[in-house]
Structures are given as structure tokens and as C-alpha cells.
N, C-alpha and C positions, 0 to 999 in steps of 0.2 A: 444522475443522481434522483433517488425517489424522493416525494413528499410524502412525510407521515405525521399522524398526531399522536398524542396520548401515552406516548411510551415514558410515564412519569412515576416515580417513587411518591406513594399518597400518605405514608406515615414518617413520624419520625422528624427530627430537624429538618430533613433536605426535600419534606413536602413542597411541592411547588406553589408559590403564592399567586393568587388569582391575579392580583394586579399585573403581573407579568403577561398572563394569556391576554387579558384586556389590550394591554399595551400592544401585542403583538398583532391582534386582531385589527387596532385602531391605526397601526402603521402599515396595514397590509403585506406583513410579513408572512412567509411561507416557511414552517420550520421543514427540514428534510435530514434525510438519515443517509448513511452510505458507510463504506468501510471507514475504520479508523486510521487505516494506513492512507497516510496522502503525503505529496511532495507539491512543497509550496515555493512559489516564486519569490524571489528577493522583494519584488514590487508589492505583491499579495502580502507578505508577512509585513513588510511595514505600513502598509493600509489597516491590517489588523491592529497593531499597536498605536498606530497615530490617529486613525478613524475619522477621518475629517469630515465625516458626514453623520458621525456619532453611531452609525448601525454596529460596529464591533463591541462597543461598549453595552448598548442596549441589549444586544443578544448574550454577552456575557451574564448581565444580570438574570436572565432567563436560564442559561445552560449550567450555570453553578449549582442549580438543583434538579438538575436533569439527570436520569439514569443512563450510564455510558456516553457522557456529553463529547469526549473525540470521535464518535461515531455521527456528532451532528453540528456540534459549532461552527467549524471552519466550513462544512459543506453547506451551513444555511447562510454564513456571511456572504460566501462567494456568490452564491445562486440567488440572493436576493440585491447584488451588488450590480449597478447599471453599467460600473465600470470594466467588471470583472465577469459577469455571468456568463459571457460567450467566451471565456479562455479556460473551460474546464475539460477535461477527458476524464470519463467515468469509468475508470479502471485502477486498480489499485496493484496489478502486476503480480498478484498472488494465485497460485493454485491451491485451489482449496474443494474438497467434497464434503457435502453436509449429511447429518444423519437423516433419516427419512422415515415417518415424519418425526417433528415437525420443523426440521431444517433450522435449529436454534444453536447446533453445537457442531463444530468442525469434527470430522470422523479421522482418524490416525491413519495415515496413509502407509502402505507398505512396498514390498516389490512389485506387486501386482498393478500398482499404481504408476509404477516408474515409466513406462512407454507414454503414456497419457500425460505425464508432467513434461516430458521432454518435448511431446508433440504440441503443448499449450503454448510453447515459446517463454512462458512466463518466469522470470529470473528467481522468482521467491516459491516457496510452498509451504503449507502447515496442515496438519500439525505431525510429529514424529514421537514416537514412542523412544525412551531412551536405548541407546544403542541397536537399534532396530537393524535388520540387514539391509535395508533400502539405503540408509545413511552411508555403508562400507560400499555400495554399489555407487552413489553419486559420487563419491570421492574417488573411485577407480576410474569410472566411464567418463564422468563429465569435468571433475577437477585434477584429473591424473596425478592425485594424491596418495602414495603408498604409506604403508606403515613406516613410522619413523621418519618421514620426508614432509617438504613443504609443496603446497598446491603448484603445479607447474606455472612458469609463466615468465615473463621477460626479466624478473629477477633473479634468476636463476644463476648459480656460477659455473656448475656443469651438469652434464646429465649425470645419472646412476647407472647403474650395471644395464637396466633397461633404458631403450631407446625413450626420448622424451620424458624423463621423469626429471625431479628436481630433489637432489639430496646436499644441496648448500646452496647459500645467497651471494651475491654480490652487493656490498654496500652501495656503491654508484649506481646500481640498477634500482634501489627500492623505487617503488611507484611505476616501475616502466611496463606498459601494457602491450600485448601483441595480441590483436583481434583474432578471435577462433570462430568454430561452429557456433557455440553459445551467442556471442556476440552478432552474428550474422541472424539468428533466431529472433533476438530480441529487436534488432533493427527492423525485420519484417513485422513484427507486432507492434512497435511503435508508429511505423508508418501507415499500417492500417488503422489504428487508433485514430491519427492525426489526419487520416484522409478527409477531404470534403465531405464526402458522403457519411461518415461515421462522425466527425466532428462537430457538427451542426446540431444544436438544442441538446446538450447534453445535460441542461438544468430542466427538468420536466417532471 
């Protein structure tokens, strides 16, 4: 995660109050920003609510008036907490390509991006134009979902006319998952992210 400053709305009722800046400086708190997509452990979620050392509540006052607070609140809490700052993985599991310059908005992905998306091993991607051809390609080649059918998985009642397709569901199999190539790609990505080499000093 990266530490950044001065991403504030300066006019209107959401203007940041000076006392909050002074408070953060006094408490030696470093604001940081990262992706808005986060996965929180139960333990950290409880800490964010209970806040036994008052850090979550202190930062809540600050980020209430912050531009795009989902990109900063939990990231700043976890990276300034002695109990949790060494438990972070700095990755949002999304495949995104940005406009150049100034790299502020995600570029719409298309068929030409498909191979790179798959090779990235990331389970999520954005953004896509409505009904873009790459969405059909993802349905066919990754999800094995054909028109009028369900995505293929352990919940399927029977194969359709094509081998490995899903034209019906078995009620007793709802939620049944069978690992496929996608799960192995995700496992490799997570193993790399959580390796000793990459896991150290995520908050910097």
C-alpha cells in the first residue's frame, strides 16, 4: 500500500476540517490509499467496529470528509495498527489497464485483452462495455456457459448436447464446486502473493 496526502475536497460541506489534519499529525498517523476493493478478515472487521485503541474511530472522523474514502479508510487503519499492519496483501485481484496519461480511469477491455487477462491469473477484471464480444468469449472459454445455459460446475444435472455444458441444475448440488484450471491459476497467484518474499512490508 502506498502513503499519499492531500487528496481532499476543498469546497462545500465536505471540506476537510483542519483539526483532523492536526490530529493525524499529532498521533503520527500516515494516511495511505490503495484499491477500493478489499477483503477483510473477521478479526480485523471486528477491530474496525470495536476499535479498542480508538484508531478506527479517529480515522472515521477524518475519512468522513475525504474524497473516495473507500480507497483510504481501511487501508489507513490496517497500516497504522500495530496488531494488523503485518497481515496485509497489497493486491485487489483485479485485472485493470489504465488510460495513459494520466492513469486515473480504467480503460475498457476487449477481445485483444483476453489473453493477458487469463495469464494474469486474476479472478476479476474491469471495465467492460455492455455486450462486448469479450464477455461472450469469457462465457464460452472460461465459464463454459452457452446461450440459454448455466455456467458449468458441480451443480449441473446433466450435460447438454455439447460435452461439459450445463443445461440444468441438481437442487441437492447447489454450491458444489469442482476445482478447474481457473482455480489452479488463482492458487498460484495467491501462493505468490503470500510468499515470504512478497508478503513482507506490504504497508510502506
